[in-house]
N, C-alpha and C positions, 0 to 999 in steps of 0.2 A: 504507419497504420496497417492493422491486420487486414489481410488480403480475405475477400470473400469468396474465392474461386471453389468450386465443387472439386471435393475428393474424386479421385477416379477409382477409388476402392481397391479392396484387394491386399491381403496381406503378402509382404515379401516371403518367397519361399526360403527355406532353410538351406544351408549347404547340403545337408543329407537328401531333401527331397529333390536337389539338382541332380542328383547322380541317379535318380532311378530310371528305368527304361532306355529309351532310345536317346535322350538327351544325353546321359553321361558317354555315348558313343560318340555323340556331335561334339562335345566338348573336347574330349581326347583327340578326336582327328583334328580340330581346328587350332591345337595348340602346339607350337614347335618346341619338342622335346629336345633337351640338351644332349650331349653325345653320351654322357654318363648312364642317362636312362637305357641305352640300350647295351649296358656293358653289365653282364650279370654279377659281378663281385660288388657292385654299387649297393646292391640290396643285402649285403653283408657288412656289418659297421667292422672295419679293420682294427686289429689290436696295436699296431704301429701308432703312436700319438700324433706324429706328423701327418700321417697319412688319413687318420681320422679326422684331424682339424680340417683338412682340405676337404674330405668327404661330408662332413657336417656342413661346410660353408656351401658346398654345392647342393645338398638337400635344402639347407635354409633358402637359397635364391630359388631354386625349383619351386618350393612351398608358395613364396612371396609372389614369384611371377605369373603362377599359375592362378593363385586366389584373384590377383590384381587384375587379370585379363579378364575373368568371368565374374568379377565383383561379388566374390564369395567371401563369407565371413566367418561362420560357426558351424562345428559339425562334433562330433563324439569321435573318439579315437578308434572304436570298433569300425565306424562308419568311415573314418579315414583309411583303414588298411585295405577295405574293400573298394575304395575309389580308384580310378586310374592313377591317381596322384602317387599312391604307395603299392600299387598292384600292377604289374606289368604283364597283361594276360598273354601277349604275345611272347614273351621271354619266359612264362611260367615262373616268374618271380615275384615275391612279396615281401615287402620290408616287416619282419616281425613286430609285434606291439610295443616289445620293449625297445626296441631300437627307435619306433615311431616317437616313443615317450622321451628318448634322449634328444632327437631333433627338435620336438616340440619345445622342450626344455631350453634348448639352445636358442629358439626364437624368443622364448619370454626372456632370456638374459638380455637378448638386445632390443628388448622394449617392443616386440612385433606381434606378442601373443599375451593373452591373460587367459588363466584357468577359470571356468565358470562354475567349478563346484571343489570340495575338498578333497573328492578322489581322483580328481585330475583325469575324470572320464570324458570330459566337454571341454571345448575352448573356444576362445573368441580369437582369430586371425587378424592382424592388423599389417597390411601390406605398407601402409603410412601410419606412423606413430600418431596418437590424438594430437599432438602440439602441430604436427605437420597439417593433418585435416584441418585445424583450426585456423591456422594461417591462411591455407587457400580460400576456407570460407570467409574470413575478414578481408582478404584482398577483394574479393568478390562485392562485398558489401561496401567497401569503399570505394570501389571502381563504379559501381552502379549507382552510388548517392543513396544507399538504403541505411545509414546510420540512422540512430535514433527510431528506426522501424522495427514493426513486431511481426514475427513469423511463427506459424505453426512449425512443427518438425516434419509434418508431412509436406506442407507446401517449400519447406528448405531443400528437400532432396528428391521431390517429385514434381514440384511446381513448373510450369511451363518458362518461367524466366530463369531457371538454373539447368535447362535441358542440355546445353553446350558446356557445362561445369564439370570437372573429373567428379566433384563430390555427387552429383546426381545420382540417385539409386542408392546412396549409401545407406547400409542398415542402421537402424535405430541405436543399437547398443554402441557402436563407434561413434555415430552422431552425437551421442550423449556425452562420451568421453572428449570429443573433441571441443564441445559447447563448453564443458566443464572447465577445460584448458583455457579457454578465453574468459571464463569467468574468473579464473584465477587473476587473469592478467588485467581485470577491470574493463574488458573490451566487450563483455556481454553479461546478461542474467538470464538464468534460465526461470521460467514463470508458468502459471497455470493459468491457460486459457478456456474459454466456453467448451471445446472440444477435446481437452486433453492438454499436454505440455506445448510450451511454446518458448520463444527466445528473443529478447530484446537486445539489439545492438547498440553500443554506444560510439 
């Protein structure tokens, strides 16, 4: 049955907005950076194939870990370059835009990133693939006896019942991809409800 809990209101801030002002400093300080981040050559993609592959793997791991910790999902390439993720102010080293594109494309190949425009200027980062999110959501549905229930998208990621779940606070774009994966498995159906989109679980 569709819950009637009142929405807490307020749109989720974008990844870009999150890096403005003092919040960016707080985020950077609270994250445990890998040793490579303090190594100046890390900010220049190396020509040796083996070395570059290890370097790209380290960058991909860093991006996913950082975004997962702070539950961040989307931003533009230019915003990414100015964020602490690719810009080590203390070292005065910044990964060039062209190199950031290479890292992001590597993440896309792994299924952890989706470009949001044809020019590849903005992207959606997925520290878990949609199928993995779908599995977590459905496990909660089954465990809590919510099969055959209907939820709004907001309730699913911001409701009191899911506060202790990893998918609580998940952005809508990633949530929809997770639900689409469940829909393909005939475990859920994305529907229209009175105040927007919802989902029915089977």
